N, C-alpha and C positions, 0 to 999 in steps of 0.2 A: 475192295471198298474204294469208291471214287465218287466224284461229284459232291452233291449235297451231303451224303453221309460222312465223307471224310472231313468236310468243312465243319459239320456239326461235332464230329469227334475232336477236332482241334479246339473248338470253342469249349467243349466239355473238359478237356485237359487243362486249358487255361483257367476255367472255373475251379477245378480241383486245386490247382496251384495257388490261386488267389485265396481260396478258402483256408488252405493249410497255412498260408503265410500270415493269417490273422491269429494263429495259435502260437504264442511264444515258445511253448515246449516243442511243437513240431518244427519251428524254425531252427531249433538247436539240434534236432535229431533226425529229421526226415530227409532222405535223398531220393531222387527220382531218376529212373533210366527208362528209355523207350526203345523197344525192339519192334520193328515192322517186319511183316513176312508176307511174301507173295511167292514168286519163283525161287527166292532165297531170302533168308532173314538178314536184316541189317540193323546194327545199333545206330539209330539216328540221334540218340542222346545218351552219352555214357553217364554213369552214375554221377549225379550232380546235386549239390545241396540246394534247398529251396531258394535261398537268397540269390544264388547264381544262375538258376534255371532260366533258359531262354527257349521259347518254343521253336523246335527245329522245323525245317522244311520237310513235310511228309508228302512224297510224290508216289502215286500208285499207278501201275500200268493199266491199260484198258481191260485186259484180261490176262490171266496167268493162273498157274496152279497155286494152291494154298499150302505151303510147306510148313505146317504147324509143328510137325515132329522136329524139323530142323530148327525152328524157333525155340522150342523147348530145350533142345540140345545147347543152343547158344545161351539161353537163360541159365542152365545149369553151370556152364563154363563161367559165366559172369558171377554167379553166386559163389562158386568155388574160389575165384580169384579176388573178389571184392568184399565179401562179408567176413568180418573177423569173428571167429568163434570164441566163446568164453573158455578160458583155461583156468588152471589153479592159480595162475599169476595175474592174468589180465581179464578184465570184464570185456566181453565181446559186444558186437553190434546187436541191436534189437533185431528180432526175427523179421525177415523181409515179407512183404505182402506182394503177391503176383496177381495181376489183373489181366486176363486174356479175353479180348473182344474179337469175335469173328463173325463174318456174315456168310460163312460157308462151312465146309468140313475139311478135314485133313486130306491132302492129296497124297502125302507120303505116309500111308496108313501103317506100314510095318515099323518105320522109325518112330512114329507117334506112339504106338503101343509100347515099344521098347523104352521110350523116354518117360512114360508115365511112371514106371518103376524108379527111374533115375530121379525124377522130380520129387517123389516121395522120400527119397533118401536125403534130401536137402532140408534145412531148418526153417521152412516157411511158417510164418505165423498164421497165414491164411492164403488160400488160392481161390480167387473169385473168377468164375468163367461166365461170360455173357454171350448168348446166342442172339445176335442182332439182326433183325429183319427176317422176312419170310423164308429165305433160302438157307438160313443157318441151321446146322445139324446139331441137335442137342445130345444125342447118344454118345458121341465121342467125348464130349465135355464131361458127361456124367462118369465116365471111366477115370477122368483125371481128378475130379473133386466133387464132393457132395454140395458145394456152394455154386450151383448152376442157376442162372437167371436168364430170362428172355425178354427181349424188347421186340414188340411186333413191328414197330416202325423205327427208322433210323433218323428221325427228325431231331432238330435242335432241342426241343422241349424234353423228349425222352432221354436223350444223352445227357442233358444238363441234370435231370433227376438222378440218373445213374451216378454221375460224378459227384453230385452233392452227397448222395448216400455213401459212396466210397470215402469221401472226405470225412464224414462223421464217424465212419467205422475206423479209419486210420487214426483220427484224432483221439477217439476214446480208447482204442487199443494201445496207442502210443503212450498214454498215461498209465496204463495198467499192466501191460503184458511183460515188459522187460525183455531180457535176452532169452528166456527159457519157456515162456508159455505162448498159447495161441490166442488169437483175437476171437471174441464172440461177436458175430455180426448182428447189428440191429435189424429189425424188420424193414424191408425196402419200401419205397413209395409205391403207390398204386400202379404206375405205368410199368414197373419192373415186376415181372411175374416169376415167382419161385417155381423151379422145375423140381417135381418130386418123383 
C-alpha cells in the first residue's frame, strides 16, 4: 500500500483516534498499537493510550512481499506480553480488537495458516479484516475471521467510513463487553461490503 491509499489510511486512523477521544470512557480504557507489514512486520506505534497517541511515520516500499503471517505472529507476541488477563485476584484488560487491512494476500502462506490457530488462542473481543482495493484477497481473510469486509476503492471517503464504523464498534463494545465477552459489530456503512 503506497501513495494515495496510504495517505487515506493515515487520515482514517487519525479520524478513528479523534472520534474515540470524544468518548470519556474510551479515553480511560482504549490503547492503540499499529503494526505495518510488507517484507517484514514492524511495530510503528507500540501500545499507547489515546491521550498520548501520535500518528507515526508510515513508510511503505514501492513493492515487496506481504508478510501477513509474520505480522500475525508479531501481533500474538504483543498480546501475550501487553494484555493483562483476568485472574482470581486482578481484573484484566478488556479484550483487544484487531483490525487487519490489506490490499493484497499473504506471501508467507504457510506461516499465515499456522498463525490463524495461534490468533484464535488469544483473547480477542473481535478481529475485523478488510480487503481493501481490487487486488486484495478475501479467501485468506475468511480463514482468519468471519468479520471480513471489502472496500472496492482505497480513497479517503471509503477509508473514513471504515474507521468511523470501527470507532462506533469499539466505543459501543468498550462500554459493554468488559474483560470476558466479545464485541457485536454494528452493520457497516454502504461503502463497506460484508463478505459472506
